[in-house]
C-alpha positions in Angstrom: 109.5 104.9 81.9 110.4 104.4 78.2 109.5 107.1 75.7 107.3 107.5 72.6 104.2 105.5 73.5 100.7 106.2 72.3 98.0 105.1 74.7 94.3 105.2 73.9 91.9 106.0 76.7 88.3 104.8 76.2 85.7 106.7 78.2 85.9 110.4 79.2 83.9 110.4 82.3 85.6 111.5 85.6 87.9 108.6 86.0 88.8 108.4 82.3 89.5 112.1 82.0 91.7 111.9 85.2 93.6 108.9 83.8 94.1 110.7 80.5 95.4 113.8 82.3 97.9 111.8 84.3 99.1 109.8 81.3 99.6 113.0 79.3 101.9 114.3 82.0 104.3 111.3 81.7 107.4 112.0 79.6 107.2 110.5 76.1 103.5 109.3 76.4 101.0 110.5 73.9 97.3 110.1 74.6 94.4 109.5 72.3 90.8 109.7 73.6 87.7 107.8 72.4 84.2 107.7 73.7 80.8 106.6 72.3 80.1 110.4 72.4 82.7 111.5 70.0 81.9 115.2 70.5 82.6 114.8 74.2 85.8 113.0 73.5 86.9 115.9 71.2 86.0 118.4 73.8 88.0 116.8 76.6 90.9 116.2 74.2 91.0 119.9 73.4 91.0 120.7 77.1 93.9 118.4 77.8 95.8 119.1 74.7 95.7 115.5 73.4 94.3 113.7 70.4 90.9 111.9 69.9 89.2 109.6 67.4 85.6 109.7 66.2 85.0 106.0 66.9 86.4 103.5 69.4 87.1 101.0 66.6 89.5 103.6 65.1 91.9 102.9 68.0 92.8 99.5 66.5 94.7 101.3 63.7 95.9 104.3 65.6 99.4 103.0 66.3 98.9 102.5 70.0 101.1 100.8 72.5 98.2 100.1 74.9 94.6 101.1 75.8 93.0 102.2 79.1 89.3 101.1 79.6 87.4 103.6 81.8 83.9 103.0 80.4 80.8 101.9 82.2 81.1 98.5 83.9 78.7 96.8 81.5 81.0 97.5 78.6 84.3 96.3 80.2 84.1 92.7 78.7 83.7 94.0 75.2 86.4 96.7 75.6 88.9 94.3 77.2 88.3 91.8 74.3 88.7 94.7 71.8 92.1 95.6 73.1 93.3 92.0 73.4 92.1 91.2 69.9 94.0 94.2 68.6 97.2 92.8 70.2 97.4 95.6 72.8 98.1 95.6 76.5 95.0 96.7 78.3 94.5 98.6 81.5 90.9 98.2 82.7 89.0 99.7 85.6 87.5 97.1 87.9 85.3 95.0 87.9 85.6 92.9 84.8 81.8 92.4 85.0 79.1 92.4 87.6 78.2 89.0 86.4 80.7 86.4 87.7 80.3 83.9 84.9 80.9 86.7 82.4 84.1 87.7 84.3 85.4 84.2 84.3 84.7 83.9 80.5 86.6 87.1 79.8 89.6 86.0 81.8 89.6 82.6 80.0 89.5 84.5 76.6 92.4 86.7 77.6 94.4 83.7 78.7 93.7 81.7 75.6 94.9 84.6 73.4 98.0 85.3 75.6 96.5 88.8 76.3 98.0 91.2 78.8 95.5 93.0 81.1 96.2 95.0 84.1 93.2 95.8 86.4 92.7 99.1 88.2 93.5 98.0 91.7 95.1 101.2 92.8 95.4 100.3 96.5 98.3 98.0 95.5 100.1 101.2 94.7 99.2 103.2 97.7 102.2 104.0 100.0 100.5 102.9 103.2 99.0 99.7 101.8 102.4 98.8 100.3 104.0 99.4 103.7 101.5 97.1 105.5 102.1 94.4 102.9 105.8 94.7 103.3 105.5 94.4 107.1 103.4 91.2 106.6 105.7 89.6 104.1 108.9 90.4 105.9 107.9 88.9 109.2 108.2 92.3 111.0 104.8 91.8 112.7 105.5 88.2 113.8 102.7 85.7 113.3 99.7 87.5 111.8 96.4 86.6 113.4 94.0 89.3 112.1 93.5 91.6 109.1 91.0 94.4 109.2 89.8 96.4 106.2 87.5 99.4 106.3 85.8 101.2 103.4 83.3 103.9 104.2 81.8 106.4 101.7 80.7 109.8 102.9 77.2 109.6 101.3 75.4 106.9 99.4 74.9 107.1 95.6 71.6 108.3 94.3 68.6 106.0 94.0 69.1 105.4 90.3 72.5 103.9 90.8 71.8 101.4 93.5 69.9 98.8 91.4 72.7 98.8 88.8 75.6 98.7 91.3 75.7 95.0 92.0 75.2 95.6 95.7 77.4 97.0 98.4 79.8 94.0 98.2 80.5 94.1 94.5 80.5 97.9 94.5 82.6 98.5 97.6 84.4 95.3 98.7 86.3 94.3 95.5 89.3 96.4 96.5 89.3 95.0 100.0 89.1 91.5 98.6 92.0 92.1 96.2 94.3 93.7 98.8 93.6 90.9 101.3 95.0 88.3 98.8 97.8 90.6 97.6 99.0 91.5 101.0 98.8 88.1 102.7 99.6 85.8 99.9 96.8 83.6 101.1 93.4 82.7 99.5 90.0 83.1 101.1 88.3 79.8 101.9 85.0 80.8 103.6 83.1 84.0 104.4 80.2 85.1 106.6 78.6 88.5 106.0 75.7 90.5 107.5 74.2 93.7 106.2 71.8 96.3 107.6 69.9 99.4 106.6 69.1 102.5 108.7 68.6 105.5 106.5 67.4 105.9 102.9 64.7 103.4 102.1 65.6 103.1 98.5 68.7 101.1 99.3 66.7 98.4 101.2 64.0 98.5 98.5 66.6 97.6 95.9 67.6 94.5 98.0 70.8 96.1 99.1 72.4 97.2 102.4 73.8 100.5 103.4 76.3 98.9 105.8 77.9 95.5 106.2 80.4 93.6 108.3 82.1 90.4 107.1 84.5 87.8 108.4 86.7 85.8 106.1 88.8 82.6 106.8 92.0 82.2 104.8 94.1 79.2 103.8 97.0 79.8 106.2 94.8 80.2 109.3 94.4 84.0 109.1 91.1 85.7 109.8 90.0 89.0 108.3 87.2 91.4 108.9 85.7 93.8 106.4 83.5 96.8 107.3 81.7 98.7 104.6 79.2 101.5 104.7 77.7 104.4 102.7 77.4 106.9 105.6 80.5 108.6 107.0 79.9 112.3 106.6 83.4 113.0 108.1 84.8 111.9 104.7 85.9 108.9 102.7 87.5 106.4 105.0 89.7 103.5 103.6 92.0 101.7 106.0 93.9 98.4 106.1 95.4 96.9 109.2 97.4 93.8 110.0 97.7 92.6 113.6 100.6 90.4 114.5 101.9 89.0 117.8 104.8 91.6 117.8 102.8 94.7 116.7 100.0 96.1 114.6 100.4 98.3 111.6 97.6 100.2 109.8 97.3 102.2 106.5 95.0 105.1 106.0 96.1 107.6 108.6 97.4 111.0 107.5 96.4 114.3 106.2 93.1 113.0 104.7 92.1 110.6 107.5 88.3 110.7 108.0 88.4 109.4 111.6 87.7 111.6 114.6 89.9 110.8 117.6 88.2 110.7 121.0 91.2 112.0 122.9 91.8 115.8 122.5 95.6 115.2 122.6 95.5 112.8 119.7 96.9 113.8 116.3 94.9 111.0 114.6 92.3 113.2 113.0 93.3 114.4 109.5 93.0 118.1 108.8 91.8 117.5 105.2 89.7 114.4 105.1 89.2 113.0 101.6 85.7 113.7 100.1 85.8 110.6 97.9 87.9 107.6 96.8 89.7 109.5 94.1 90.9 112.3 96.4 92.0 109.6 98.8 94.1 107.7 96.3 95.4 110.4 93.8 99.1 109.3 94.0 98.1 105.6 93.8 96.1 106.2 90.6 99.2 107.8 89.0 101.4 105.1 90.2 99.3 102.3 88.8 99.3 104.1 85.4 103.1 104.3 85.6 103.1 100.6 86.2 100.9 100.1 83.1 103.4 102.1 81.0 106.1 99.8 82.4 104.0 96.8 81.5 103.7 98.0 77.9 107.5 98.1 77.8 107.9 94.5 79.0 107.6 95.0 82.8 105.7 92.8 85.2 101.9 92.8 85.5 101.3 94.0 89.1 97.5 93.5 89.1 96.3 90.8 86.6 92.9 89.9 85.3 93.2 86.6 87.1 93.5 88.6 90.4 90.3 90.4 89.5 88.5 87.1 89.0 89.6 85.8 92.4 88.4 89.1 94.0 85.1 88.6 92.2 84.7 85.1 93.7 85.1 86.6 97.2 82.6 89.4 96.7 80.1 86.9 95.2 80.5 84.8 98.3 80.0 87.9 100.6 76.8 88.9 98.8 75.4 85.4 98.9 76.2 85.0 102.6 74.5 88.3 103.6 71.4 87.5 101.6 71.1 83.9 102.6 72.2 84.2 106.2 74.9 81.5 106.1 78.6 80.9 105.8 79.6 80.5 102.1 82.7 78.6 100.9 84.4 79.8 97.7 84.7 76.2 96.6 80.9 76.1 96.4 80.8 79.0 93.9 83.7 77.7 91.8 82.1 74.3 91.6 78.9 75.8 90.2 81.0 77.3 87.4 82.8 74.0 86.7 86.1 75.3 88.1 
């Protein structure tokens, strides 16, 4: 990690503050905060011992090496464009946008301007997920026939969030979609998804699901299954498994595993299950920011905005399939957008 880099962090909510704190701990990295609430930015900056500006636009002339976008999803397109127009490498939390056409347009703008954007796909930097990918890519598992991905939240968001979330697939399946492509090197051709509701009526009233199961067909003949849900009071559960003819390997088991083993002799159950996604992936969040600093210094982009668009196609197909009760091919969606 090279020294003497100023990085602007836009947004001082939980994730933005956490990113700022991590970056401030890197040798030679100076952090400058910005938020639409300038008072809040100054307050957090004082707590972290970093700098702040009174307006986001001030970051363009603040001598930065890059910016981190940790604002509300609706603002991501504008903030990504702001950074690219300023000639800065950008790290942005996912998704680009809840609107697929808007996400495609942002990616096209970034490409046209030769912009550099790393997306916040922290699972690519998780030790277990990396190990599964390596096992797939090296041939250690033999021919892979099935991929399984699980993402369960302990409790659902409050009623006010659900209508703005984009639905369970856009809200919860984007990481699974990205990891599937990244780990296998294959593209999704077709999906079929079903959703259900069994508890809080406000989720169903919003036209969403509180749990969902999906099957996905990939270019190389692989099949994958996704399981998503908003009710797992044992803790936050995120696992990724590859089954090959030689053996099966799974990520997500350890100190914070939120799975209860049926056998009393099993050591599967984690003694400290994660309460949320951030607790589960703390080291991975730090590692992706280290990768961003490396990107600023000329290193590779390990999670591009083009990857985020491909993941967006997948979750759009999943959402459409569940609501329309039919298999959906990604080619159908891309054709509608003239791609």
